[in-house]
Structure formats: structure tokens, C-alpha cells
C-alpha positions as a Python dict, from the first residue, in 0.01 Angstrom:
ca = {
    (1, 'M'): (0, 0, 0),
    (2, 'L'): (-161, 302, -161),
    (3, 'V'): (-517, 267, -291),
    (4, 'S'): (-729, 465, -533),
    (5, 'A'): (-978, 700, -369),
    (6, 'E'): (-1273, 543, -552),
    (7, 'E'): (-1397, 296, -294),
    (8, 'M'): (-1348, 523, 9),
    (9, 'L'): (-1542, 803, -163),
    (10, 'K'): (-1827, 579, -280),
    (11, 'K'): (-1866, 457, 79),
    (12, 'A'): (-1850, 815, 207),
    (13, 'K'): (-2113, 941, -35),
    (14, 'A'): (-2347, 653, 51),
    (15, 'G'): (-2282, 694, 423),
    (16, 'K'): (-2323, 1075, 423),
    (17, 'Y'): (-1977, 1159, 553),
    (18, 'A'): (-1667, 1298, 384),
    (19, 'V'): (-1304, 1186, 357),
    (20, 'G'): (-1050, 1460, 419),
    (21, 'Q'): (-777, 1537, 170),
    (22, 'F'): (-490, 1683, 368),
    (23, 'N'): (-211, 1837, 166),
    (24, 'I'): (143, 1733, 250),
    (25, 'N'): (448, 1958, 235),
    (26, 'N'): (727, 1747, 387),
    (27, 'L'): (804, 1443, 603),
    (28, 'E'): (655, 1589, 925),
    (29, 'W'): (330, 1670, 751),
    (30, 'T'): (298, 1324, 599),
    (31, 'K'): (383, 1143, 922),
    (32, 'S'): (141, 1353, 1132),
    (33, 'I'): (-151, 1297, 894),
    (34, 'L'): (-90, 922, 855),
    (35, 'L'): (-57, 864, 1231),
    (36, 'T'): (-379, 1056, 1298),
    (37, 'A'): (-570, 862, 1032),
    (38, 'Q'): (-449, 534, 1182),
    (39, 'E'): (-531, 644, 1537),
    (40, 'L'): (-886, 746, 1437),
    (41, 'N'): (-933, 449, 1201),
    (42, 'S'): (-1021, 688, 919),
    (43, 'P'): (-953, 663, 546),
    (44, 'V'): (-736, 951, 425),
    (45, 'I'): (-624, 1122, 104),
    (46, 'L'): (-282, 1285, 95),
    (47, 'G'): (-287, 1579, -146),
    (48, 'V'): (21, 1704, -329),
    (49, 'S'): (12, 2025, -530),
    (50, 'E'): (257, 2062, -817),
    (51, 'G'): (441, 2328, -617),
    (52, 'A'): (473, 2100, -313),
    (53, 'G'): (583, 1815, -539),
    (54, 'K'): (858, 2033, -681),
    (55, 'Y'): (960, 2147, -333),
    (56, 'M'): (995, 1783, -224),
    (57, 'T'): (1227, 1732, -527),
    (58, 'G'): (968, 1564, -751),
    (59, 'F'): (670, 1331, -762),
    (60, 'K'): (886, 1016, -756),
    (61, 'T'): (1041, 1120, -424),
    (62, 'V'): (696, 1191, -280),
    (63, 'A'): (550, 857, -393),
    (64, 'A'): (852, 665, -261),
    (65, 'M'): (839, 846, 76),
    (66, 'V'): (466, 794, 124),
    (67, 'D'): (484, 430, 19),
    (68, 'A'): (772, 357, 255),
    (69, 'M'): (612, 552, 539),
    (70, 'V'): (282, 364, 514),
    (71, 'D'): (487, 46, 541),
    (72, 'S'): (724, 159, 819),
    (73, 'L'): (449, 305, 1037),
    (74, 'G'): (230, -3, 991),
    (75, 'I'): (-60, 202, 850),
    (76, 'T'): (-357, -22, 773),
    (77, 'V'): (-629, 235, 694),
    (78, 'P'): (-688, 315, 323),
    (79, 'V'): (-446, 585, 201),
    (80, 'A'): (-469, 750, -141),
    (81, 'L'): (-186, 967, -274),
    (82, 'H'): (-350, 1237, -485),
    (83, 'L'): (-222, 1505, -720),
    (84, 'D'): (-400, 1831, -632),
    (85, 'H'): (-493, 2077, -911),
    (86, 'G'): (-275, 1899, -1162),
    (87, 'S'): (-195, 2028, -1505),
    (88, 'Y'): (-223, 1787, -1795),
    (89, 'E'): (157, 1731, -1789),
    (90, 'G'): (157, 1703, -1410),
    (91, 'A'): (-116, 1441, -1421),
    (92, 'K'): (88, 1230, -1663),
    (93, 'A'): (401, 1268, -1448),
    (94, 'C'): (217, 1154, -1132),
    (95, 'I'): (67, 853, -1307),
    (96, 'E'): (424, 761, -1400),
    (97, 'A'): (558, 828, -1049),
    (98, 'G'): (316, 590, -877),
    (99, 'F'): (42, 816, -739),
    (100, 'S'): (-284, 630, -677),
    (101, 'S'): (-516, 921, -754),
    (102, 'I'): (-499, 1220, -987),
    (103, 'M'): (-674, 1551, -1014),
    (104, 'F'): (-671, 1712, -1354),
    (105, 'D'): (-777, 2074, -1326),
    (106, 'G'): (-893, 2176, -1671),
    (107, 'S'): (-1129, 2442, -1536),
    (108, 'H'): (-932, 2724, -1703),
    (109, 'Y'): (-969, 2567, -2049),
    (110, 'P'): (-1278, 2614, -2266),
    (111, 'I'): (-1523, 2334, -2170),
    (112, 'E'): (-1457, 2141, -2496),
    (113, 'E'): (-1084, 2122, -2424),
    (114, 'N'): (-1143, 2037, -2056),
    (115, 'V'): (-1368, 1750, -2175),
    (116, 'A'): (-1117, 1624, -2436),
    (117, 'K'): (-820, 1619, -2198),
    (118, 'T'): (-1025, 1471, -1912),
    (119, 'K'): (-1151, 1197, -2144),
    (120, 'E'): (-798, 1095, -2233),
    (121, 'L'): (-692, 1082, -1867),
    (122, 'V'): (-1005, 880, -1776),
    (123, 'A'): (-889, 607, -2015),
    (124, 'I'): (-535, 599, -1873),
    (125, 'C'): (-651, 603, -1509),
    (126, 'K'): (-912, 331, -1568),
    (127, 'E'): (-649, 106, -1722),
    (128, 'K'): (-414, 157, -1426),
    (129, 'G'): (-682, 143, -1155),
    (130, 'L'): (-634, 504, -1039),
    (131, 'S'): (-906, 747, -934),
    (132, 'L'): (-947, 1073, -1124),
    (133, 'E'): (-1088, 1404, -1008),
    (134, 'A'): (-1197, 1670, -1256),
    (135, 'E'): (-1290, 2034, -1196),
    (136, 'V'): (-1557, 2257, -1342),
    (137, 'G'): (-1581, 2628, -1257),
    (138, 'S'): (-1264, 2755, -1095),
    (139, 'I'): (-1225, 2759, -718),
    (140, 'G'): (-1144, 3107, -588),
    (141, 'G'): (-832, 3233, -417),
    (142, 'E'): (-478, 3148, -516),
    (143, 'E'): (-320, 2805, -549),
    (144, 'D'): (26, 2779, -702),
    (145, 'G'): (-22, 3103, -892),
    (146, 'V'): (-365, 3016, -1028),
    (147, 'I'): (-610, 3284, -911),
    (148, 'G'): (-987, 3239, -923),
    (149, 'A'): (-1268, 3445, -778),
    (150, 'G'): (-1484, 3161, -652),
    (151, 'E'): (-1732, 3125, -936),
    (152, 'C'): (-2018, 2881, -934),
    (153, 'A'): (-2000, 2597, -1182),
    (154, 'D'): (-2263, 2536, -1448),
    (155, 'P'): (-2455, 2218, -1352),
    (156, 'D'): (-2486, 2112, -1718),
    (157, 'E'): (-2109, 2141, -1768),
    (158, 'C'): (-2065, 1938, -1447),
    (159, 'K'): (-2287, 1666, -1591),
    (160, 'A'): (-2089, 1666, -1918),
    (161, 'V'): (-1763, 1609, -1729),
    (162, 'A'): (-1912, 1359, -1479),
    (163, 'D'): (-2045, 1153, -1770),
    (164, 'L'): (-1690, 1101, -1900),
    (165, 'G'): (-1636, 846, -1624),
    (166, 'V'): (-1433, 1046, -1371),
    (167, 'T'): (-1435, 920, -1011),
    (168, 'M'): (-1516, 1252, -842),
    (169, 'L'): (-1598, 1606, -937),
    (170, 'A'): (-1479, 1935, -789),
    (171, 'A'): (-1733, 2201, -869),
    (172, 'G'): (-1701, 2566, -775),
    (173, 'I'): (-1982, 2669, -539),
    (174, 'G'): (-1838, 3001, -422),
    (175, 'N'): (-1558, 2834, -222),
    (176, 'I'): (-1204, 2971, -227),
    (177, 'H'): (-853, 2858, -133),
    (178, 'G'): (-673, 3017, 161),
    (179, 'K'): (-832, 3239, 425),
    (180, 'Y'): (-1183, 3363, 347),
    (181, 'P'): (-1225, 3742, 313),
    (182, 'D'): (-1467, 3924, 545),
    (183, 'N'): (-1708, 3997, 259),
    (184, 'W'): (-1732, 3631, 148),
    (185, 'A'): (-2086, 3548, 38),
    (186, 'G'): (-2084, 3186, 163),
    (187, 'L'): (-2136, 2862, -25),
    (188, 'S'): (-2408, 2839, -288),
    (189, 'F'): (-2607, 2537, -177),
    (190, 'E'): (-2849, 2602, -460),
    (191, 'T'): (-2566, 2534, -709),
    (192, 'L'): (-2450, 2229, -513),
    (193, 'D'): (-2799, 2085, -505),
    (194, 'A'): (-2847, 2140, -880),
    (195, 'I'): (-2509, 1975, -949),
    (196, 'Q'): (-2588, 1673, -733),
    (197, 'Q'): (-2924, 1628, -906),
    (198, 'K'): (-2749, 1612, -1243),
    (199, 'T'): (-2451, 1398, -1135),
    (200, 'G'): (-2633, 1142, -917),
    (201, 'D'): (-2401, 912, -720),
    (202, 'M'): (-2083, 1091, -822),
    (203, 'P'): (-1884, 1194, -509),
    (204, 'L'): (-1847, 1574, -508),
    (205, 'V'): (-1538, 1754, -382),
    (206, 'L'): (-1522, 2071, -176),
    (207, 'H'): (-1196, 2262, -218),
    (208, 'G'): (-1087, 2538, 17),
    (209, 'G'): (-1212, 2368, 334),
    (210, 'T'): (-1024, 2610, 561),
    (211, 'G'): (-1249, 2867, 722),
    (212, 'I'): (-1586, 2737, 602),
    (213, 'P'): (-1819, 2737, 906),
    (214, 'E'): (-1901, 2391, 1050),
    (215, 'D'): (-2272, 2408, 975),
    (216, 'M'): (-2196, 2483, 608),
    (217, 'I'): (-1954, 2187, 593),
    (218, 'K'): (-2223, 1958, 737),
    (219, 'K'): (-2483, 2088, 494),
    (220, 'A'): (-2243, 2038, 199),
    (221, 'I'): (-2189, 1676, 308),
    (222, 'S'): (-2565, 1622, 324),
    (223, 'L'): (-2582, 1745, -39),
    (224, 'G'): (-2332, 1494, -177),
    (225, 'V'): (-1987, 1629, -89),
    (226, 'A'): (-1773, 1323, -6),
    (227, 'K'): (-1422, 1474, -17),
    (228, 'I'): (-1309, 1794, 151),
    (229, 'N'): (-967, 1948, 96),
    (230, 'V'): (-776, 2101, 386),
    (231, 'N'): (-439, 2270, 351),
    (232, 'T'): (-419, 2625, 486),
    (233, 'E'): (-554, 2529, 828),
    (234, 'C'): (-276, 2276, 890),
    (235, 'Q'): (-18, 2533, 776),
    (236, 'L'): (-158, 2794, 1015),
    (237, 'S'): (-161, 2559, 1314),
    (238, 'F'): (192, 2437, 1234),
    (239, 'A'): (317, 2797, 1210),
    (240, 'A'): (146, 2905, 1534),
    (241, 'A'): (293, 2616, 1735),
    (242, 'T'): (641, 2676, 1590),
    (243, 'R'): (618, 3049, 1663),
    (244, 'K'): (518, 2979, 2025),
    (245, 'Y'): (813, 2738, 2073),
    (246, 'I'): (1060, 2999, 1949),
    (247, 'E'): (899, 3294, 2126),
    (248, 'E'): (920, 3100, 2453),
    (249, 'G'): (1293, 3058, 2385),
    (250, 'K'): (1274, 2679, 2386),
    (251, 'D'): (1508, 2655, 2088),
    (252, 'L'): (1777, 2812, 2312),
    (253, 'Q'): (1736, 2561, 2594),
    (254, 'G'): (1961, 2254, 2584),
    (255, 'K'): (1931, 2093, 2243),
    (256, 'G'): (1608, 2274, 2164),
    (257, 'F'): (1751, 2379, 1828),
    (258, 'D'): (1753, 2015, 1708),
    (259, 'P'): (1501, 2004, 1422),
    (260, 'R'): (1340, 1696, 1577),
    (261, 'K'): (1260, 1908, 1883),
    (262, 'L'): (1202, 2234, 1698),
    (263, 'L'): (944, 2084, 1462),
    (264, 'A'): (771, 1857, 1716),
    (265, 'P'): (514, 2111, 1845),
    (266, 'G'): (417, 2200, 1487),
    (267, 'A'): (377, 1831, 1397),
    (268, 'E'): (155, 1781, 1705),
    (269, 'A'): (-52, 2084, 1602),
    (270, 'I'): (-109, 1932, 1257),
    (271, 'R'): (-230, 1612, 1426),
    (272, 'A'): (-477, 1810, 1639),
    (273, 'T'): (-611, 1994, 1331),
    (274, 'V'): (-648, 1674, 1128),
    (275, 'K'): (-829, 1505, 1417),
    (276, 'E'): (-1071, 1797, 1450),
    (277, 'K'): (-1145, 1784, 1075),
    (278, 'M'): (-1192, 1405, 1061),
    (279, 'E'): (-1439, 1432, 1349),
    (280, 'L'): (-1626, 1712, 1173),
    (281, 'F'): (-1631, 1526, 839),
    (282, 'G'): (-1761, 1208, 1005),
    (283, 'S'): (-1483, 979, 874),
    (284, 'V'): (-1367, 855, 1218),
    (285, 'G'): (-1402, 476, 1247),
    (286, 'K'): (-1495, 443, 880),
    (287, 'A'): (-1175, 271, 760),
}
């Protein structure tokens, strides 16, 4: 059974660790992440971007697959199914489809409109027992065509959105999606600290977890980050393992072309990456 991310994130914030949100792209991805979470006894959040939802033929398909998989694999750790960087329409569609957690990204709207739309979604999510993530100050890099430079959020705007009753807040602190460029200035802990002081117990979310050095991740957790999003890193490890399999000619040996064999090394690589992240975030054994 899927759960909202509220309780797992409150526990994480109080316990000074973070729960990983790992984005899913297909069945292999979902299965690898769920099995790793179960093995490590860690809570987990499965993230679905609107693009990935479309690729998997729609949010209803995704919710049905995840629900059935949790059941079939005998997963007992808390699992939240979360819309990542949702539009207003996307958020409504996921609520309908049976997601247990929603992110509404209104960071590209003027703050008044972001507040108004977030407020409306807070009411719907509260009524249905879903968790809601809001965003202030866009996260850099590109995600589904939305490009941001990695700005730092205004702590007062963060407080205004946090006060609406959202479950968690994603605030830009110089982090970006995808691979970090060589001239990246690093995370602004000053901004993060100021945001935490204004938002109190609210779990904070760090997007663009791929490529942030370990010491920075640990420092961010100590300053109130309770959810860290990982996507690119799993994609890179999946691609590298698949490339190796094909370059070694294994797809030409026996039935090596069978997708169950062809995709197995990539699925194992995702498991290894997720395990590494859960250990770094401190969520192992916290289910």
C-alpha cells in the first residue's frame, strides 16, 4: 500500500537523515528501487516526472504498476509515489490517478500565483491524505524542457509558501538538475540556513542530487534537508552497465539478446547506485 511522504519525512527531519526520491522510468527501474529499499529496510519515494509518466502511457498505468508491484514483491517498507515537478494540471491528474504524494512546481509563476495555486492543492491533498511539495526559486539545469540557472530562493517567499500548509518545500540553493558544470559555485548553505530558520520543522527538499559532493550532501541534511532527489545518477549507471554488456558481445551469446538478460546488468547497477545513496543519506534501517 502506498503512503504519503509526510510521516517518513517528519521522522527524517527529526532524526537528521534524508529519504531518497528515486525517479522511475519503467518496470526495471521501479523493481530495482523497491527491492533495494526493502533489502536495506529504508523508506523510499518513487518520483515520476510528467515526461516519464507520459512515456509509461499515463499516470494511471504508473500508479497501477507500482501498487501491484509493492504487493507482488511483498514490500513492507513505506513507499510514496510522488509526482515530480508537476504542473497544476499534472498535479490534479495524479491525485485522480492514485498517487500518494504530489509536487506542484509553481516556481515559474509570480509568487502570488504560486501561492494561490499551492493553496488550492493544499486543501485537496489534505482532504485526501496526500503529501504536497511546493517549490520556490527554480532549480537549475533542464527537466522536461524547463530550464533554470540554479537561483537561490528568497527565504521570505519560502516562509510564505511553507505557511500555506504544504508538507515539504523545495528551495533553490544553487543546485541544478543533471550533471554539474565544471564552473558550478556549489550549494549556498547560507541560503539553506536562512530558509530553515524561517520554516522551522518543515522538511526541506534538495533537487538535483546527482554530482553534489558527499560532504555537501551531509551538511545539507544537517541544515534540515530531509528529502533528496536522485535521477541522473541511476540513468548513468544503467547506461554504463548496458553499454558494457553490449560492448563485451554478451547480447550475441546464446539468448543474450533476451531483454530479461540484456537489461539485467543495468537493473543491478541501479540497485548499487540506490544502495550507495541510501547509505549516504542515512535512511538505511529507518523503515
